[in-house]
C-alpha positions, 0 to 999 in steps of 0.5 A: 495525507498523513503517512507512518512508516515502522521498520520491525526487523525485515517488516515494513509497516505503512499507515496511511490516513486521508486520500491517496490521490493525484495530489498525494500519491507521489508523497507515498512513492516518494516516502517508500524510496529507498525503505523497500531495499532491506525489507522482505515484507510490506504491510499497508495499514489502510484503516485511516484511508478514505479514498484512492484514485488510479494514481494510488493504485499505481503506487500500490502496483508498482511497490507490489512488483518491487516486492514480488521481483525479490520474492517478497511479500505485500499485504493490505491491512484494514481495508475499508468497503469503499476501497475494496470496491475500488480494488475489485473493480480494478482487478487488484483483489485477484493478486493483492493479499488483504487482511481485515482484523 
């Protein structure tokens, strides 16, 4: 998995390429450490993400909770059909903001 981060003012964009699973979710958690303190928006670009497991969902949920606690915003972008199905089955589509270009 490759993680690319880009800050633009108070907005952080995190692009993920590859699978977000039990092996790689800790890498994403580590990459986000300290990054959420001074941002109001976090965008996850999942266009290159082929799969997520419950471990990946936990990282997304934790990030959502951090942003929600500080009245911030978290958006998932470019979610493919397979990922959307996982998000839907897990109930995440009920509270996560999803944008597809």
